[in-house]
N, CA and C atoms as a LAMMPS dump frame, in Angstrom:
ITEM: TIMESTEP
0
ITEM: NUMBER OF ATOMS
672
ITEM: BOX BOUNDS ff ff ff
-5.0000000000000000e+02 5.0000000000000000e+02
-5.0000000000000000e+02 5.0000000000000000e+02
-5.0000000000000000e+02 5.0000000000000000e+02
ITEM: ATOMS id mol type element x y z
1 1 1 N -65.63 158.623 -362.445
2 1 2 C -65.155 157.641 -361.475
3 1 3 C -64.162 156.741 -361.896
4 2 1 N -63.427 156.361 -361.46
5 2 2 C -62.351 155.556 -361.933
6 2 3 C -62.59 154.086 -361.928
7 3 1 N -62.714 153.454 -362.957
8 3 2 C -63.051 151.951 -363.196
9 3 3 C -61.948 151.146 -362.725
10 4 1 N -62.098 149.973 -361.899
11 4 2 C -61.209 149.262 -361.433
12 4 3 C -61.33 147.594 -362.366
13 5 1 N -59.925 147.457 -362.739
14 5 2 C -59.744 146.25 -363.573
15 5 3 C -59.306 145.14 -362.798
16 6 1 N -59.304 143.858 -363.249
17 6 2 C -58.594 142.963 -362.715
18 6 3 C -57.013 142.579 -363.327
19 7 1 N -56.063 142.728 -362.556
20 7 2 C -54.729 142.661 -362.898
21 7 3 C -54.258 141.446 -362.576
22 8 1 N -53.593 140.619 -363.588
23 8 2 C -52.957 139.291 -363.171
24 8 3 C -51.314 139.237 -363.324
25 9 1 N -50.897 138.384 -362.456
26 9 2 C -49.503 138.118 -362.506
27 9 3 C -49.231 136.632 -362.045
28 10 1 N -48.132 136.11 -362.327
29 10 2 C -47.774 134.409 -362.095
30 10 3 C -46.498 134.415 -361.8
31 11 1 N -46.104 134.784 -360.633
32 11 2 C -44.666 134.917 -360.136
33 11 3 C -44.484 133.27 -359.658
34 12 1 N -43.252 133.111 -359.972
35 12 2 C -42.647 131.513 -359.555
36 12 3 C -41.855 131.57 -358.573
37 13 1 N -41.654 130.639 -357.707
38 13 2 C -40.801 130.439 -356.748
39 13 3 C -40.103 129.006 -356.794
40 14 1 N -38.667 128.91 -356.861
41 14 2 C -38.135 127.569 -356.953
42 14 3 C -38.651 126.733 -355.946
43 15 1 N -38.531 125.387 -356.192
44 15 2 C -38.833 124.526 -355.365
45 15 3 C -37.629 124.344 -354.073
46 16 1 N -36.243 124.791 -354.538
47 16 2 C -35.084 124.978 -353.228
48 16 3 C -35.74 126.206 -352.431
49 17 1 N -36.171 127.315 -352.9
50 17 2 C -36.696 128.462 -352.019
51 17 3 C -38.165 127.902 -351.271
52 18 1 N -38.805 127.155 -351.94
53 18 2 C -39.844 126.583 -351.101
54 18 3 C -39.799 125.754 -349.878
55 19 1 N -38.501 125.213 -350.067
56 19 2 C -38.118 124.208 -349.001
57 19 3 C -37.355 124.893 -347.69
58 20 1 N -37.277 126.352 -347.905
59 20 2 C -36.719 126.83 -346.783
60 20 3 C -37.792 127.101 -345.284
61 21 1 N -37.059 127.321 -344.282
62 21 2 C -37.852 127.485 -343.213
63 21 3 C -39.168 128.472 -343.584
64 22 1 N -40.176 128.49 -342.598
65 22 2 C -41.33 129.206 -342.808
66 22 3 C -41.117 130.623 -342.966
67 23 1 N -40.165 131.31 -342.052
68 23 2 C -40.056 132.55 -342.332
69 23 3 C -39.622 133.022 -343.47
70 24 1 N -38.223 132.517 -344.088
71 24 2 C -37.913 132.506 -345.395
72 24 3 C -38.719 132.41 -346.333
73 25 1 N -39.617 131.154 -346.25
74 25 2 C -40.455 130.955 -347.224
75 25 3 C -41.594 132.082 -347.628
76 26 1 N -42.224 132.54 -346.543
77 26 2 C -43.156 133.743 -346.614
78 26 3 C -42.6 134.9 -347.073
79 27 1 N -41.296 135.12 -346.958
80 27 2 C -40.473 136.3 -347.538
81 27 3 C -40.242 135.989 -348.808
82 28 1 N -39.992 134.914 -349.255
83 28 2 C -39.751 134.676 -350.826
84 28 3 C -40.911 134.666 -351.541
85 29 1 N -42.083 134.267 -350.955
86 29 2 C -43.51 134.43 -351.926
87 29 3 C -43.898 135.74 -351.858
88 30 1 N -43.76 136.601 -350.714
89 30 2 C -44.412 137.741 -350.582
90 30 3 C -43.647 138.687 -351.603
91 31 1 N -42.085 138.414 -351.784
92 31 2 C -41.265 139.15 -352.645
93 31 3 C -41.822 138.77 -353.962
94 32 1 N -41.654 137.652 -354.411
95 32 2 C -42.245 137.297 -355.786
96 32 3 C -43.254 137.941 -356.333
97 33 1 N -44.459 137.564 -355.263
98 33 2 C -45.665 138.177 -355.782
99 33 3 C -45.771 139.961 -355.84
100 34 1 N -45.225 140.595 -354.947
101 34 2 C -44.998 141.963 -355.103
102 34 3 C -44.452 142.297 -356.39
103 35 1 N -43.288 141.739 -356.6
104 35 2 C -42.394 142.122 -357.752
105 35 3 C -43.195 141.836 -359.163
106 36 1 N -43.863 140.902 -359.239
107 36 2 C -44.594 140.551 -360.53
108 36 3 C -45.733 141.422 -360.729
109 37 1 N -46.44 141.454 -359.66
110 37 2 C -47.734 142.239 -359.57
111 37 3 C -47.252 143.859 -359.823
112 38 1 N -46.294 144.263 -359.03
113 38 2 C -45.73 145.735 -359.223
114 38 3 C -45.512 146.107 -360.671
115 39 1 N -44.762 144.939 -361.244
116 39 2 C -44.484 145.315 -362.739
117 39 3 C -45.534 145.424 -363.781
118 40 1 N -46.366 144.525 -363.19
119 40 2 C -47.815 144.51 -364.075
120 40 3 C -48.517 146.006 -364.083
121 41 1 N -48.425 146.476 -363.051
122 41 2 C -49.231 147.614 -362.712
123 41 3 C -48.447 148.76 -363.203
124 42 1 N -46.99 148.843 -362.814
125 42 2 C -46.294 150.033 -363.312
126 42 3 C -46.393 150.091 -364.954
127 43 1 N -46.233 149.1 -365.64
128 43 2 C -46.488 149.081 -367.047
129 43 3 C -47.898 149.49 -367.434
130 44 1 N -48.943 149.327 -366.713
131 44 2 C -50.296 149.654 -366.979
132 44 3 C -50.518 151.113 -366.771
133 45 1 N -49.742 151.642 -365.716
134 45 2 C -49.96 152.977 -365.384
135 45 3 C -49.435 153.951 -366.467
136 46 1 N -48.461 153.35 -367.244
137 46 2 C -47.78 154.259 -368.505
138 46 3 C -48.533 153.908 -369.767
139 47 1 N -48.867 152.696 -369.9
140 47 2 C -49.376 152.35 -371.293
141 47 3 C -50.79 151.568 -371.38
142 48 1 N -51.282 151.287 -369.996
143 48 2 C -52.422 150.527 -370.048
144 48 3 C -53.951 150.95 -370.774
145 49 1 N -54.707 150.061 -371.214
146 49 2 C -55.82 150.453 -371.993
147 49 3 C -56.992 150.084 -371.297
148 50 1 N -58.164 150.552 -371.3
149 50 2 C -59.45 149.996 -370.727
150 50 3 C -59.841 148.962 -371.594
151 51 1 N -59.427 148.962 -372.915
152 51 2 C -59.969 147.903 -373.934
153 51 3 C -59.412 146.434 -373.677
154 52 1 N -58.256 146.641 -372.82
155 52 2 C -57.32 145.441 -372.483
156 52 3 C -57.73 145.104 -371.091
157 53 1 N -58.514 145.59 -370.526
158 53 2 C -58.748 145.406 -369.203
159 53 3 C -57.708 145.609 -368.144
160 54 1 N -57.073 146.858 -368.584
161 54 2 C -56.162 147.478 -367.66
162 54 3 C -56.596 148.825 -367.151
163 55 1 N -55.939 149.304 -366.14
164 55 2 C -55.902 150.763 -365.676
165 55 3 C -55.472 151.596 -366.905
166 56 1 N -56.105 152.747 -366.947
167 56 2 C -55.611 153.612 -368.082
168 56 3 C -54.586 154.291 -367.975
169 57 1 N -53.46 153.951 -368.577
170 57 2 C -52.221 154.56 -368.539
171 57 3 C -52.089 156.126 -369.102
172 58 1 N -50.995 156.772 -368.534
173 58 2 C -50.884 158.314 -369.061
174 58 3 C -50.612 158.2 -370.483
175 59 1 N -49.959 157.402 -371.166
176 59 2 C -49.675 157.58 -372.469
177 59 3 C -50.963 156.962 -373.281
178 60 1 N -51.778 156.439 -372.812
179 60 2 C -53.002 156.027 -373.556
180 60 3 C -53.75 156.978 -374.099
181 61 1 N -53.544 158.328 -373.563
182 61 2 C -54.554 159.472 -374.004
183 61 3 C -53.96 159.998 -375.427
184 62 1 N -54.495 160.482 -376.088
185 62 2 C -54.164 160.946 -377.435
186 62 3 C -53.304 162.398 -377.131
187 63 1 N -52.214 162.332 -377.794
188 63 2 C -51.241 163.678 -377.534
189 63 3 C -51.834 164.595 -378.305
190 64 1 N -51.826 165.905 -377.57
191 64 2 C -52.342 167.284 -378.146
192 64 3 C -51 168.117 -378.092
193 65 1 N -50.373 168.438 -379.252
194 65 2 C -49.2 169.164 -379.438
195 65 3 C -49.583 170.807 -378.932
196 66 1 N -48.729 171.177 -378.147
197 66 2 C -49.273 172.594 -377.56
198 66 3 C -47.821 173.453 -377.668
199 67 1 N -48.093 174.698 -378.004
200 67 2 C -47.129 175.769 -377.996
201 67 3 C -47.293 176.744 -376.563
202 68 1 N -48.355 176.776 -376.14
203 68 2 C -48.75 177.722 -374.732
204 68 3 C -49.788 177.192 -374.046
205 69 1 N -50.043 177.544 -372.89
206 69 2 C -50.926 177.072 -371.925
207 69 3 C -52.379 176.97 -372.782
208 70 1 N -52.819 178.157 -373.529
209 70 2 C -54.028 178.091 -373.925
210 70 3 C -54.561 177.04 -374.983
211 71 1 N -53.451 176.445 -375.461
212 71 2 C -53.486 175.244 -376.255
213 71 3 C -54.103 173.989 -375.403
214 72 1 N -53.727 173.92 -374.071
215 72 2 C -54.024 172.62 -373.163
216 72 3 C -55.427 172.277 -373.499
217 73 1 N -55.784 171.213 -373.61
218 73 2 C -57.114 170.502 -373.89
219 73 3 C -57.386 169.495 -372.784
220 74 1 N -58.619 169.441 -372.229
221 74 2 C -59.085 168.441 -371.342
222 74 3 C -59.23 167.043 -372.332
223 75 1 N -58.658 166.009 -371.459
224 75 2 C -59.019 164.634 -371.939
225 75 3 C -57.826 164.296 -372.914
226 76 1 N -56.928 165.147 -373.081
227 76 2 C -55.7 164.764 -374.076
228 76 3 C -54.458 164.834 -373.311
229 77 1 N -53.419 164.105 -373.723
230 77 2 C -52.048 164.353 -373.152
231 77 3 C -51.262 165.43 -373.645
232 78 1 N -51.465 166.543 -373.082
233 78 2 C -50.775 167.813 -373.851
234 78 3 C -49.15 167.822 -373.831
235 79 1 N -48.636 167.992 -374.99
236 79 2 C -47.27 167.781 -375.138
237 79 3 C -46.742 168.898 -375.896
238 80 1 N -45.265 169.124 -375.731
239 80 2 C -44.684 169.898 -376.615
240 80 3 C -43.84 169.044 -377.476
241 81 1 N -43.474 169.382 -378.707
242 81 2 C -42.711 168.675 -379.583
243 81 3 C -41.332 168.925 -379.558
244 82 1 N -40.546 167.893 -379.895
245 82 2 C -39.022 168.329 -379.904
246 82 3 C -38.51 169.138 -381.295
247 83 1 N -39.436 168.759 -382.207
248 83 2 C -38.756 169.412 -383.42
249 83 3 C -38.122 168.577 -384.399
250 84 1 N -38.016 167.422 -384.115
251 84 2 C -37.302 166.457 -384.804
252 84 3 C -38.069 165.014 -384.64
253 85 1 N -38.315 164.308 -385.989
254 85 2 C -38.984 163.095 -385.653
255 85 3 C -38.149 161.951 -385.049
256 86 1 N -38.736 161.335 -383.856
257 86 2 C -37.926 160.16 -383.286
258 86 3 C -36.767 160.664 -382.821
259 87 1 N -36.561 162.115 -382.203
260 87 2 C -35.275 162.437 -381.761
261 87 3 C -35.4 163.838 -381.289
262 88 1 N -34.5 164.289 -380.192
263 88 2 C -34.319 165.637 -379.753
264 88 3 C -33.861 166.581 -381.097
265 89 1 N -33.989 167.703 -381.1
266 89 2 C -33.675 168.836 -382.03
267 89 3 C -32.182 168.751 -382.036
268 90 1 N -31.529 168.875 -383.129
269 90 2 C -30.048 168.714 -383.081
270 90 3 C -29.607 170.228 -382.556
271 91 1 N -30.036 171.171 -382.519
272 91 2 C -29.761 172.486 -381.951
273 91 3 C -30.307 172.773 -380.558
274 92 1 N -29.573 172.925 -379.56
275 92 2 C -30.243 173.206 -378.07
276 92 3 C -31.213 172.465 -377.906
277 93 1 N -31.072 171.16 -377.773
278 93 2 C -32.367 170.278 -377.552
279 93 3 C -32.966 170.458 -376.073
280 94 1 N -32.146 170.946 -375.252
281 94 2 C -32.638 171.087 -373.892
282 94 3 C -33.545 172.329 -373.746
283 95 1 N -33.842 172.978 -374.952
284 95 2 C -34.942 174.088 -374.814
285 95 3 C -36.354 173.766 -374.699
286 96 1 N -36.628 172.653 -375.244
287 96 2 C -38.042 171.71 -375.189
288 96 3 C -38.396 171.63 -373.771
289 97 1 N -37.3 170.881 -373.097
290 97 2 C -37.579 170.778 -371.625
291 97 3 C -37.668 171.955 -370.796
292 98 1 N -36.702 172.948 -370.946
293 98 2 C -36.99 174.163 -370.377
294 98 3 C -38.409 174.927 -370.503
295 99 1 N -38.754 174.874 -371.726
296 99 2 C -40.057 175.384 -372.095
297 99 3 C -41.138 174.93 -371.322
298 100 1 N -41.075 173.236 -371.411
299 100 2 C -42.218 172.595 -370.673
300 100 3 C -42.314 173.126 -369.029
301 101 1 N -41.098 173.162 -368.595
302 101 2 C -40.975 173.361 -367.252
303 101 3 C -41.614 174.812 -366.839
304 102 1 N -41.483 175.728 -367.684
305 102 2 C -42.206 177.078 -367.745
306 102 3 C -43.672 176.955 -368.022
307 103 1 N -44.06 176.037 -368.846
308 103 2 C -45.568 175.768 -369.159
309 103 3 C -46.543 175.32 -368.331
310 104 1 N -45.569 174.394 -367.313
311 104 2 C -46.515 173.783 -366.084
312 104 3 C -46.847 174.927 -365.247
313 105 1 N -48.357 174.829 -364.949
314 105 2 C -48.545 175.988 -364.06
315 105 3 C -48.058 175.934 -362.765
316 106 1 N -48.174 177.284 -362.261
317 106 2 C -47.587 177.416 -360.938
318 106 3 C -47.876 176.415 -359.765
319 107 1 N -49.235 176.06 -359.628
320 107 2 C -49.853 175.203 -358.724
321 107 3 C -49.236 173.883 -358.474
322 108 1 N -48.858 173.42 -359.832
323 108 2 C -48.281 172.047 -359.987
324 108 3 C -46.686 172.147 -359.813
325 109 1 N -46.292 173.129 -359.874
326 109 2 C -44.467 173.048 -359.724
327 109 3 C -43.865 172.674 -358.56
328 110 1 N -44.455 172.979 -357.363
329 110 2 C -43.731 172.299 -356.055
330 110 3 C -43.642 170.94 -356.073
331 111 1 N -44.547 170.1 -356.37
332 111 2 C -44.373 168.669 -356.443
333 111 3 C -44.28 167.949 -357.593
334 112 1 N -43.831 168.752 -358.877
335 112 2 C -43.534 168.342 -359.895
336 112 3 C -42.519 167.521 -360.174
337 113 1 N -42.212 166.508 -361.074
338 113 2 C -41.314 165.754 -361.311
339 113 3 C -41.264 164.925 -362.702
340 114 1 N -39.965 164.861 -363.246
341 114 2 C -39.856 164.373 -364.661
342 114 3 C -40.045 162.779 -364.368
343 115 1 N -40.449 162.079 -365.606
344 115 2 C -40.521 160.746 -365.78
345 115 3 C -39.932 160.27 -367.09
346 116 1 N -38.945 159.545 -367.302
347 116 2 C -38.635 159.037 -368.447
348 116 3 C -37.589 157.602 -368.388
349 117 1 N -37.221 157.023 -369.421
350 117 2 C -36.634 155.621 -369.362
351 117 3 C -35.08 156.116 -369.057
352 118 1 N -34.342 155.006 -369.054
353 118 2 C -32.927 155.07 -368.871
354 118 3 C -32.313 155.662 -369.876
355 119 1 N -32.592 155.162 -371.071
356 119 2 C -31.777 155.852 -372.303
357 119 3 C -31.941 157.097 -372.465
358 120 1 N -33.204 157.606 -372.209
359 120 2 C -33.265 158.984 -372.271
360 120 3 C -32.774 159.909 -371.312
361 121 1 N -32.609 159.507 -370.141
362 121 2 C -31.867 159.961 -369.17
363 121 3 C -30.422 160.103 -369.426
364 122 1 N -30.083 159.063 -369.952
365 122 2 C -28.354 158.86 -370.157
366 122 3 C -28.098 159.993 -371.278
367 123 1 N -29.215 160.235 -372.277
368 123 2 C -28.908 160.991 -373.191
369 123 3 C -28.815 162.671 -372.66
370 124 1 N -29.73 163.026 -371.919
371 124 2 C -30.091 164.25 -371.08
372 124 3 C -28.788 164.484 -370.159
373 125 1 N -28.398 163.472 -369.64
374 125 2 C -27.444 163.408 -368.504
375 125 3 C -26.059 164.182 -369.075
376 126 1 N -25.921 163.78 -370.403
377 126 2 C -24.549 164.196 -371.18
378 126 3 C -24.798 165.698 -371.562
379 127 1 N -25.896 166.442 -371.45
380 127 2 C -26.003 167.917 -371.868
381 127 3 C -25.331 168.829 -371.121
382 128 1 N -24.741 170.027 -371.513
383 128 2 C -24.254 170.975 -370.611
384 128 3 C -24.744 172.339 -371.147
385 129 1 N -24.758 173.459 -370.099
386 129 2 C -25.038 174.691 -370.699
387 129 3 C -24.21 175.501 -371.208
388 130 1 N -24.232 176.535 -371.231
389 130 2 C -23.227 177.534 -372.044
390 130 3 C -21.882 177.76 -371.435
391 131 1 N -22.066 177.301 -370.007
392 131 2 C -20.946 177.488 -369.199
393 131 3 C -20.155 175.93 -369.052
394 132 1 N -20.548 174.982 -369.799
395 132 2 C -20.137 173.535 -369.585
396 132 3 C -20.484 172.928 -368.517
397 133 1 N -21.615 173.176 -367.506
398 133 2 C -21.954 172.753 -366.713
399 133 3 C -23.013 171.725 -366.851
400 134 1 N -23.126 170.476 -366.322
401 134 2 C -24.086 169.536 -366.601
402 134 3 C -25.602 170.137 -366.234
403 135 1 N -26.516 169.768 -367.237
404 135 2 C -28.015 170.33 -367.115
405 135 3 C -28.66 169.537 -365.85
406 136 1 N -28.091 168.025 -365.773
407 136 2 C -28.59 167.267 -364.661
408 136 3 C -27.627 167.096 -363.375
409 137 1 N -28.348 167.549 -362.296
410 137 2 C -27.618 167.421 -361.198
411 137 3 C -27.782 165.911 -360.433
412 138 1 N -26.791 165.311 -359.937
413 138 2 C -26.671 164.088 -358.986
414 138 3 C -27.913 164.21 -357.923
415 139 1 N -28.348 163.134 -357.853
416 139 2 C -29.326 162.971 -356.621
417 139 3 C -28.51 162.845 -355.215
418 140 1 N -29.112 163.491 -354.243
419 140 2 C -28.565 163.397 -352.986
420 140 3 C -29.048 162.221 -352.135
421 141 1 N -29.879 161.488 -352.785
422 141 2 C -30.386 160.197 -352.135
423 141 3 C -30.722 159.209 -352.976
424 142 1 N -31.17 157.949 -352.708
425 142 2 C -31.699 156.922 -353.569
426 142 3 C -33.398 157.059 -354.024
427 143 1 N -33.851 158.021 -353.48
428 143 2 C -35.408 158.411 -353.685
429 143 3 C -35.547 158.614 -355.207
430 144 1 N -34.674 159.36 -355.744
431 144 2 C -34.759 159.575 -357.173
432 144 3 C -33.727 159.703 -357.708
433 145 1 N -33.501 159.884 -359.091
434 145 2 C -32.526 159.686 -360.021
435 145 3 C -31.793 160.712 -360.493
436 146 1 N -32.185 161.997 -360.337
437 146 2 C -31.609 163.052 -360.644
438 146 3 C -32.419 164.543 -360.552
439 147 1 N -31.774 165.669 -360.814
440 147 2 C -32.373 166.569 -360.835
441 147 3 C -32.219 167.552 -362.332
442 148 1 N -33.29 167.813 -362.545
443 148 2 C -33.285 168.721 -364.057
444 148 3 C -34.335 169.949 -363.929
445 149 1 N -33.744 170.944 -363.985
446 149 2 C -34.257 172.28 -363.755
447 149 3 C -35.124 172.45 -362.62
448 150 1 N -34.52 171.946 -361.485
449 150 2 C -34.932 171.927 -360.349
450 150 3 C -36.055 171.139 -359.884
451 151 1 N -36.191 170.022 -360.593
452 151 2 C -37.279 168.951 -360.36
453 151 3 C -36.507 167.703 -360.333
454 152 1 N -37.141 166.735 -359.547
455 152 2 C -36.623 165.378 -359.578
456 152 3 C -36.971 164.575 -360.78
457 153 1 N -36.071 163.864 -361.128
458 153 2 C -36.215 162.712 -362.417
459 153 3 C -36.23 161.431 -361.706
460 154 1 N -37.229 160.694 -362.344
461 154 2 C -37.476 159.332 -361.748
462 154 3 C -37.278 158.642 -363.292
463 155 1 N -36.821 157.519 -363.173
464 155 2 C -36.235 156.51 -364.257
465 155 3 C -37.517 155.547 -364.389
466 156 1 N -38.288 155.27 -365.179
467 156 2 C -39.355 154.237 -365.514
468 156 3 C -39.031 153.851 -366.868
469 157 1 N -38.595 152.59 -366.856
470 157 2 C -38.168 151.777 -368.327
471 157 3 C -39.478 151.294 -369.031
472 158 1 N -40.576 151.507 -368.505
473 158 2 C -41.887 151.053 -369.204
474 158 3 C -42.121 152.338 -370.197
475 159 1 N -41.432 153.548 -369.878
476 159 2 C -41.71 154.696 -370.854
477 159 3 C -41.065 154.498 -372.095
478 160 1 N -41.423 154.879 -373.155
479 160 2 C -40.976 154.531 -374.473
480 160 3 C -39.677 155.336 -374.711
481 161 1 N -38.973 155.338 -375.799
482 161 2 C -37.852 156.175 -376.133
483 161 3 C -38.219 157.172 -377.366
484 162 1 N -37.503 158.128 -377.594
485 162 2 C -37.489 159.189 -378.469
486 162 3 C -37.763 158.399 -379.849
487 163 1 N -37.257 157.332 -380.112
488 163 2 C -37.17 156.813 -381.585
489 163 3 C -38.806 156.134 -381.69
490 164 1 N -39.731 155.831 -380.622
491 164 2 C -40.99 155.775 -381.041
492 164 3 C -41.482 156.769 -381.535
493 165 1 N -41.072 158.059 -381.606
494 165 2 C -41.773 159.139 -382.353
495 165 3 C -43.077 159.327 -381.547
496 166 1 N -43.094 159.362 -380.316
497 166 2 C -44.435 159.933 -379.565
498 166 3 C -44.029 160.503 -378.285
499 167 1 N -44.943 160.679 -377.393
500 167 2 C -44.564 161.336 -376.096
501 167 3 C -43.611 160.248 -375.411
502 168 1 N -42.628 160.792 -374.772
503 168 2 C -41.573 159.71 -374.166
504 168 3 C -41.074 160.517 -373.098
505 169 1 N -41.319 161.61 -372.524
506 169 2 C -41.042 162.405 -371.25
507 169 3 C -42.388 162.871 -370.88
508 170 1 N -42.2 162.8 -369.308
509 170 2 C -43.747 163.516 -368.717
510 170 3 C -42.965 164.33 -367.661
511 171 1 N -43.7 165.376 -367.528
512 171 2 C -43.309 166.226 -366.246
513 171 3 C -44.624 166.547 -365.687
514 172 1 N -44.858 166.53 -364.324
515 172 2 C -45.94 166.999 -363.769
516 172 3 C -46.112 166.668 -362.269
517 173 1 N -47.282 166.981 -361.626
518 173 2 C -47.582 166.528 -360.276
519 173 3 C -48.643 165.563 -360.42
520 174 1 N -47.854 164.32 -360.264
521 174 2 C -48.616 163.038 -360.566
522 174 3 C -49.71 162.803 -359.583
523 175 1 N -49.451 163.265 -358.383
524 175 2 C -50.249 163.107 -357.099
525 175 3 C -51.742 163.682 -357.634
526 176 1 N -51.598 165.024 -358.057
527 176 2 C -52.74 165.671 -358.381
528 176 3 C -53.365 165.167 -359.711
529 177 1 N -52.422 165 -360.476
530 177 2 C -53.032 164.805 -362.165
531 177 3 C -53.407 163.183 -362.389
532 178 1 N -52.964 162.218 -361.555
533 178 2 C -53.102 160.681 -362.051
534 178 3 C -53.583 159.92 -360.718
535 179 1 N -54.731 159.586 -360.747
536 179 2 C -55.492 158.878 -359.554
537 179 3 C -55.196 157.339 -359.96
538 180 1 N -54.807 156.654 -358.695
539 180 2 C -54.832 155.145 -358.821
540 180 3 C -55.678 154.704 -357.518
541 181 1 N -56.58 153.777 -357.795
542 181 2 C -57.535 153.17 -356.769
543 181 3 C -57.273 151.81 -356.889
544 182 1 N -56.949 151.369 -355.798
545 182 2 C -56.494 149.897 -355.453
546 182 3 C -57.484 149.27 -354.613
547 183 1 N -57.93 147.76 -354.897
548 183 2 C -58.655 147.149 -353.97
549 183 3 C -57.889 146.758 -353.134
550 184 1 N -58.374 146.575 -351.444
551 184 2 C -57.698 146.178 -350.31
552 184 3 C -57.172 144.666 -350.745
553 185 1 N -57.869 143.85 -351.227
554 185 2 C -57.494 142.396 -351.234
555 185 3 C -56.996 141.973 -352.601
556 186 1 N -56.505 140.739 -352.452
557 186 2 C -56.077 140.031 -353.791
558 186 3 C -56.205 138.481 -353.635
559 187 1 N -56.016 137.862 -354.751
560 187 2 C -56.33 136.316 -354.592
561 187 3 C -55.221 135.71 -355.141
562 188 1 N -54.711 134.752 -354.577
563 188 2 C -53.549 133.891 -354.801
564 188 3 C -53.624 132.407 -354.76
565 189 1 N -53.586 131.681 -355.917
566 189 2 C -53.852 130.336 -356.219
567 189 3 C -52.416 129.87 -356.299
568 190 1 N -52.191 128.612 -355.797
569 190 2 C -50.745 128.031 -355.62
570 190 3 C -50.991 126.674 -356.491
571 191 1 N -49.943 126.738 -357.5
572 191 2 C -49.976 125.652 -358.478
573 191 3 C -48.588 125.184 -358.552
574 192 1 N -48.416 124.017 -357.723
575 192 2 C -46.965 123.43 -357.685
576 192 3 C -46.661 122.262 -358.876
577 193 1 N -47.603 122.199 -359.676
578 193 2 C -47.512 120.942 -360.779
579 193 3 C -47.173 121.472 -362.176
580 194 1 N -47.715 122.457 -362.688
581 194 2 C -47.666 122.729 -364.109
582 194 3 C -45.982 123.022 -364.525
583 195 1 N -45.315 123.79 -363.631
584 195 2 C -43.933 124.198 -363.83
585 195 3 C -42.937 123.372 -363.175
586 196 1 N -42.289 122.417 -363.912
587 196 2 C -41.123 121.631 -363.311
588 196 3 C -40.232 122.529 -362.509
589 197 1 N -39.865 122.021 -361.199
590 197 2 C -38.929 122.715 -360.224
591 197 3 C -39.26 124.075 -359.844
592 198 1 N -40.338 124.396 -359.759
593 198 2 C -41.071 125.77 -359.201
594 198 3 C -42.579 125.768 -358.897
595 199 1 N -43.093 126.484 -358.155
596 199 2 C -44.203 126.735 -357.622
597 199 3 C -44.74 127.992 -358.573
598 200 1 N -45.954 128.006 -359.164
599 200 2 C -46.487 129.203 -359.548
600 200 3 C -47.513 129.74 -358.731
601 201 1 N -47.649 130.944 -358.637
602 201 2 C -48.638 131.699 -357.752
603 201 3 C -49.725 132.442 -358.755
604 202 1 N -50.694 131.948 -358.923
605 202 2 C -51.704 132.647 -360.09
606 202 3 C -52.405 133.868 -359.086
607 203 1 N -52.022 135.057 -359.412
608 203 2 C -52.212 136.387 -358.524
609 203 3 C -53.3 137.244 -359.378
610 204 1 N -54.359 137.496 -358.422
611 204 2 C -55.342 138.461 -359.176
612 204 3 C -55.426 139.791 -357.965
613 205 1 N -55.407 140.947 -358.647
614 205 2 C -55.755 142.124 -357.853
615 205 3 C -56.485 143.169 -358.606
616 206 1 N -57.664 143.82 -357.942
617 206 2 C -58.071 144.933 -358.591
618 206 3 C -57.735 146.263 -358.585
619 207 1 N -57.417 146.964 -359.68
620 207 2 C -56.807 148.229 -359.574
621 207 3 C -57.469 149.087 -360.836
622 208 1 N -57.635 150.374 -360.676
623 208 2 C -57.948 151.295 -361.776
624 208 3 C -57.168 152.47 -361.354
625 209 1 N -57.101 153.337 -362.765
626 209 2 C -56.227 154.474 -362.616
627 209 3 C -56.733 155.142 -363.851
628 210 1 N -56.257 156.684 -363.654
629 210 2 C -56.557 157.441 -365.007
630 210 3 C -56.019 158.941 -364.649
631 211 1 N -55.871 159.7 -365.557
632 211 2 C -55.629 161.044 -365.577
633 211 3 C -56.77 161.734 -365.062
634 212 1 N -56.65 162.494 -364.021
635 212 2 C -57.935 163.284 -363.448
636 212 3 C -57.717 164.763 -363.55
637 213 1 N -56.518 165.261 -363.888
638 213 2 C -56.416 166.757 -364.014
639 213 3 C -55.279 166.773 -365.257
640 214 1 N -55.692 167.264 -366.387
641 214 2 C -54.907 167.21 -367.772
642 214 3 C -54.165 168.368 -367.767
643 215 1 N -54.193 169.435 -366.743
644 215 2 C -53.134 170.479 -366.947
645 215 3 C -52.08 169.927 -365.852
646 216 1 N -52.16 169.088 -365.198
647 216 2 C -51.144 168.783 -364.168
648 216 3 C -50.152 167.96 -364.694
649 217 1 N -50.244 167.261 -365.657
650 217 2 C -49.275 166.414 -366.5
651 217 3 C -48.964 166.775 -367.743
652 218 1 N -47.837 167.356 -368.258
653 218 2 C -47.522 167.589 -369.497
654 218 3 C -46.55 166.551 -369.997
655 219 1 N -46.33 166.459 -371.547
656 219 2 C -45.254 165.533 -372.063
657 219 3 C -44.27 166.177 -373.104
658 220 1 N -43.353 165.6 -373.627
659 220 2 C -42.611 165.801 -374.6
660 220 3 C -42.735 164.719 -375.695
661 221 1 N -43.047 165.243 -376.872
662 221 2 C -43.376 164.38 -378.278
663 221 3 C -42.208 164.352 -379
664 222 1 N -41.588 163.371 -379.55
665 222 2 C -40.524 163.081 -380.598
666 222 3 C -41.132 163.301 -381.841
667 223 1 N -41.585 164.606 -382.107
668 223 2 C -42.172 164.815 -383.387
669 223 3 C -41.732 166.091 -384.159
670 224 1 N -41.566 166.186 -385.145
671 224 2 C -41.004 167.348 -385.954
672 224 3 C -42.05 168.396 -386.121
């Protein structure tokens, strides 16, 4: 069962914005709450820990270095290593990603996607194949950030970088592999006094998340 935790956010709206007409005011407040709470949850989905009263993030699971599908273990974040500490391998760095795409089981491939931060994406976007063609294809719409080995790439800057020497890239079918349970309601308390020139909205929402299929999500670890 996915345990739900209470998530907190404290967005602020300036007094000037609070003075807008009712329609604009409601829009400003809703946007501030959605953005602040969305950032808190997005970070938790990457690295949240139950001990910190957060949904359990994908990267919170202990990494299990694999070389083949038979090495995949339940309860672990199964990952290929780059072959270099805190970086991609100097020679043919794209091979780790190519191998990971093959290791992902067939049933997960149709809806699989890559997740990485902006710096990692920028590095990979500069790679070319033996015919000098870019490995990353540009997106055809704004729903995703690129295509790599036939799978969509999504940039999430809550993901770590290779220099952090851990899992920094994910590939998987996240709808099958990662479950998010959100409570329908949230609590919002208005505080116009604490912060000069702005109104703070103390926001609480219940949310839980965790990996539910450890074969559906694989990673790349920047380790030798």
